[in-house]
N, C-alpha and C positions, 0 to 999 in steps of 0.2 A: 287085773286088779282095778277097781274103780278109781276114778280121778279124785274123788272127794278126799281131802286131806284133813281139814278141820271143819267141823260143823258148828254153827252158831245157833243157839236158841236165844231169841231176842225178846226183851221186854222193855217197855217204854213208860217213863213216869211223866205225868203232867200235873202241876200243882194248880195254880190259879191262872186265869186268862192273861194276866200281866207278866207272867213268867214264861221265858222261852221254853220250847219243847226240849226235852232231855232224854237221851237214849242211853240205857245201860245194857250191855250185851254180855251174855255168858258164853265163853268159848269152850267148845267141846272138841277135843282132838279126835281125828278119825280113828285112831288106834285105841281110844278110850273104850272101856267096857260099857260105857253109857251111850256110845254112839251106835246108831242102827247099822253102821257100816263096819263095825268092829270085826276084825279078822283074826280069830284066835290062832290060826295057822301061820300067820306072818312071823318070820324069823327076824333076829337082829340084823342079819345080812340084807334081808328084804327092805327093812326100814332104812338102813344106812345107804343102800344103793338109791332108793327113792329120794332120800334127802340130798345126796350129793348131786344127782342129776337135776333136781329142781333148783338147788342153790347155784349150780354152775350156769344154768339157763338164766337165772335172775341176775347173775354177774354179767353175763353176755348182754342182757337187755340193758342194764344200767350203763354199761360201757358204750353201747351203741347209741343210746338216747343222749348220753352226755356229750357225744361228739356231733350231734345234729344242731342245726340252727333253730331259731325261734320264729321263723317266718310264718309257720302254720299257726302258732299261738297268736301272733299279731292279727292274722286273718280272722281267727275264731273270736278274738276280743271285739273285732269290728262287726261281728255278726254276719260275715259273708263267706265263711269257710265250711265246706261240706266234708272236708277230709280232716277228721280230728284224730291226730296221732295219739294213741293211748298207751301208757306205760304198763302193759300187761301181756304176757305170753300165754295164750290159751293152748298152745301146742304141747305144753308140758303136762304130764299126767298128774301133777301134784301141785294144785293150788293150795295155799295155806288156810285161808279163811273163807267161810261162806256165811250168808245171812238169810234168815227167813223173814219174809214180810208178805203183804198182800197188796195188790194193785187193783184200782177200779171200784165200781159200785154196780153190782155186788162184788165184794173182794175176791180176787183170784190168787191163791197161794203161790209164792215164788221161792225158789232156792237160788240165790244169786251169789256170784263171786264178790266179796267185799274188796274194794280197791281204794286204798287211802291215797293213791297217787294220781287219781283221775277225778274229774269233776262231772263228767257226762255219763249218766246211767242209761242202760238199755235193757229191754226184755224181749224174749221171743214172742212174736205175735202171729196169730193165724191170719192168712196162710203163711207158713214159714218154709222157704225153699232150703233143702239140704239140712234141716234141723232134725236131730234125733230126739227122742222122748226124754223127759227128765228122769232122774234116778227114781226107781220104783218106790224106795223107802222114804222119799223126801216129802211126799204129799203135794208136790208142786205140779203145775200144769201150764200149758201154753195160755197166753192171754188173748182173748178174742175181743178186740176193741169195739166191735159192733154190738156187743152185749153189755158194755159199760155205760151207765147213765151219765158218768162224769168225764168221759174221755173226749178230748178235743184235739184233732189234728191241726197242724199249722197250715193255713192256706198258702198257696204259691203266691209270692210277691217278688218285687224286683230285688229284694235282699237275698233271695234264694239262688244259689248257684245251679241247683238242679231240682226239677219237680217231676212228680209222677205224670205219666202220660196215659192216654186211652180215654174211654168214655167216662163221664161223670166229673165231679170236682177234681181240681189239681192241687196237690199238697206238696209242701216243701220237704225235700229229702235230705237225709244225712248219710255219710259213709265214713266208717272208721277203718283205716288201713293200718294193721299192726306191722311192726318191723319184721315179724316172723313170716309175713306173707299172707296172713289171714285177714278176713274182713267181715264187718257187720254193716248192713245197710238197711234203710227203711225210712220211716216218716217221723219228722220232728213232731212231738206230741206233748200234751200235758194231761195228767190225771192224778188222783189222790193215792198216797201210800198209807197203808194201815198196818199198825204194829200192835202186837198183843201186850197188854200191861201185866204187871206182877199179880194183879188180883183177877186175872183171866178176863178183864175187860179189853177194850180196844181204844186206841187213840189214832187220829188220822192227821196226816200232813197234806194239806190241799195243794193243788196246782203245781205239782212237781214236774219240771221239764224232763223228758226222757226220750229215748229213741225206741220207736215201735219197730222191732227188727223183723223184716220179711225175707232177708237173704243172709245166709251165714255160710261162708266158704272157707275151705282150707283147714278146718278144725277137726282133729281126729275124734272118732266116736266116743272114746272114754272121757274126753274133755267136754262133751256136749250135754252131760247130765245136768249141769246147772242151766238155769233159765235166763241168765243174763248177768249184768254187772250193776252193783250198787256202788256208785261213786261217792267217796267221802272226802275228796280233796277240795280245798278252797283256793287253790293256786290259780286255776284258769278262770277267765271270764267266760260264761256260757254264751252261745250265740243268742242274738236278739235281746241282749241285756238282761237275761235271766240270772237270778242269784243261785250259786251253788248250794246244795243241800246243807253242807256243813256250816256255811256262813249263816244260813237261816237259823241254824241251831246254836249260834254263839261263837263260832270260830275257835273253839277249843275242843280237844279230845284227849283221852288218855287210855292206855291199855296196861294191864297188869298180868304178867306171865309168871305164875308161880312154878309150874312144871309142865313140860310138854312130853314127859316120859312116864310119869306116874299114871297108870291106867285108871285109877280111882279118883284122881284129882278133879275137883268141881269148881275151882275158884278163879280160873283164868277168865279175864273179862275185858271188855272194851266199853268206854263211856264217852258220850258225845254231848256237848251242850253245857252252858254255864250252869254250875250247881252240881251236876253229876260228874263231870270230868274233874279228876283230882290233879291239881297243880301244886305239888308239895315237894319238899326236898331241895337239893342244890340245883341251880339252873345254869344253863350256858346258852349263848346265842347261836342261832343257826341262820344259814342263808339257803335259799332255794334256787335251783336252776330253773330254766324255762319249762322243764317237764314237771317239776314239783318234788324232786328229791331233796331231803333235808341234809345239808352238809354242815358239819360241826368243826370247831377248831380244836383238834387233838394236839396237845402240847408235848406229851411224852407217854411212854409205856413203861410200866414197872413189872417185875416178876419177883414175888416174895419180898416186896418192899424196896427192892433195888432198881433204880431207874436204869433202863437199858440205853446203850450208846447208839441211838438212832437220831440222825439229823432231823430237826423239826420241820425242815422244808419238805421232807418226804410226805408229810400229811397236809401240805398246803395245796389248795385247789388252784391249779394253774390252768387258766382258760377253761377248756372243757375236759381236762384230764386230771387224774389223781384226786386228792381230797378224800375225806372219809364221811360216809353217810350212814344214817340209821335206816334199817329196812325191816319191816314186819313181814316181808314176803320171802325172806331167805332164812332157813334154819341155821345154816353154817355162816361163819364169819370169814372175811377175806382181808389180807393185808398186802399192800403194794410190795413187790418182790424184795426191795431193799430192807424193809422193815420185817418182812416174813423171815428172811434168812437169819436175822439177829434173834428174833423170838424163837425160832426153831433151834438154833444153836444153844441158846440159854436153857431151854427146856431139856435138851439132851444132856447138858452138863449136870443139871440138878437131878435128872432121872438116872444117870449112868450107874450110880451105886445102889439104887433101890428097885429099878424096873428093868425088865428084859425087853430090849428093842426088837421089833420085827424087821429084818433087813429088807430095804426097798419099799417099805410102807405097803399100803393097799390102794392101788389105783391113784385117784386124785388125793387121797389121804397120804401125805408124804412121811409123816412121823407116827409110828404105831408101836404099841407095847402089848405084851402078853398079860392077860388077867382081866379084871373087872374095874370099871370106873368107880364103883361104890366100895371096892375092897382095896385093890392095889393102889389106886389113885387117890384114895381117901387121905385128906390132909396135905395134898400136894400144894406147894406155894401158889398163892393166888396171882392172877394176872390183873393188873390195874391199868385202866384207860383213863388218862387224866386230861380233862378238857379245860377250856378257858373259864375263868371265874371260879376256879377250884371246884368244879363239878366232876365227881369221880364215878366210874362204873367199875365195880370190882367183880371179877369172874372167878368163881371157885371151880373145883374139879368137875362138877356136873355140867358146867357151861364150857369148860376148856376141852373136854374129851368126849368122844362119841363111841358108844359100844357098837362096833361094826360087825363083830362076830361074837359068838357066845364067850370066847376066851381071848378076844383081841379088842383093844380100844385104841382110838387114834386122836391126834390133835384135831380139834374141830375148828381150826383156823387153816384156810387154804391160801395158796399163792395167787396173786393177781398182778397182771401187767398194766392195769389201768386204775380204776377206783378201788378204794378200800371200803368194806362193808361191815358194820356191826350187826350180826344176825340175831335171830330170836333166842337161840341157845344162850348167847352171851348176855341177853337182857333178862333171863330168868331171875326171879327174886326181886324184881324192881317194878314199880309203877312208873311208867314213862308218860309224862304229860306234855302236850303241845299247846302253846298259846300262839296262834297264827298271827294275831294282831301285834303282839310284842316281839315276835320272831325269837322265842326262847323255848327250850325244851328242858323239862324237869326230870331228875332222877331221884326217886324215893325208894330207899331200901326197905322193903316191907313184905310181910306175909299177906298175900292177896286176900286171904280169908278175913283179915281185919278190916277190909274195905266193905264187907258185906253189911247190910242193915243200915 
């Protein structure tokens, strides 16, 4: 099964020269009937297994990164670090979001993994060692820098830790070492990125720093169908004083997830830039760790309006452990084990007289029931996540339970021994907005279709 999990068709609006660039992205789920990768033969069990493996990998990644130090970040900020630790696991066969754009002049189509937790973008460049071809249905291809009139490699200077060798000019090199053991390396470069506009025109962002990747190691073939990474975080300072792309676009972004299960749903979207990003609804402060994870102040959890008996310190970020973070890269949610046990027990109590429990659960899904999410679980008491400054995220049955088999559904909250994660399922029905300058996140309970136009 192909690695592509969510495909994005991107269109970009530009009003007047005095207004910042603004990007609005329509998200298309890989299982949607509108996706070129739609697999009509995929079963509920296939999708559930794919989701749990990807989400568990995301948890492992978050836990590992949260326990590392920020030495590499300090080096990168100084412009002298060629090992950029990136919060993304390409070994997993299920990345959540992809983005279409073009690079260079003439523009070369790309299909890249969208990563809101990284600031450094890279694409596969010719020649590319150990790189497989892009997905056949994507229209993307490798970038040949020698054919681009706007491509500029960064010359080797004393600020570079490593430079190319051999005959000809010497250029500054980058190397990204992922915690999973994979790596991307090549040449620090700049070129223009081109986005398709809503009226089938194009708008270009000039002089974007990226890595021209010539070596890709340790990544399984199903994961190589993408052509690189489009980084959308503003957390890290880029090497050589360059400004991260999301900062150039206004330091705000939002995404609205209406449904990730309705195969006909058209209105999942991501917006970046002042004017397009929707900052509405209740807001709560966040802090970021050295990697760029967004940690919130969760004060308590309720079920059916009743606050559960969970000590508030369970959700407090202590050093590099615990805490609760929003993640657009994990479908499922995770709770630290002390909180998970309470939530699981309370769900069991409420369900005991109306649902038939499946003994032992289903693998990582610890609590499961017979039936359908949309029938037997319809009207189940909602789960409330209550953050600082009275910002609430209310999760109904479609976000609380996952249909893992045709006649079995499970609690879509799993156990964690480290950080807690609010995944995409729990964020359905909300527009979630980030103001990076004010360090606040907004929750707007809304039908994503209403944001159109």
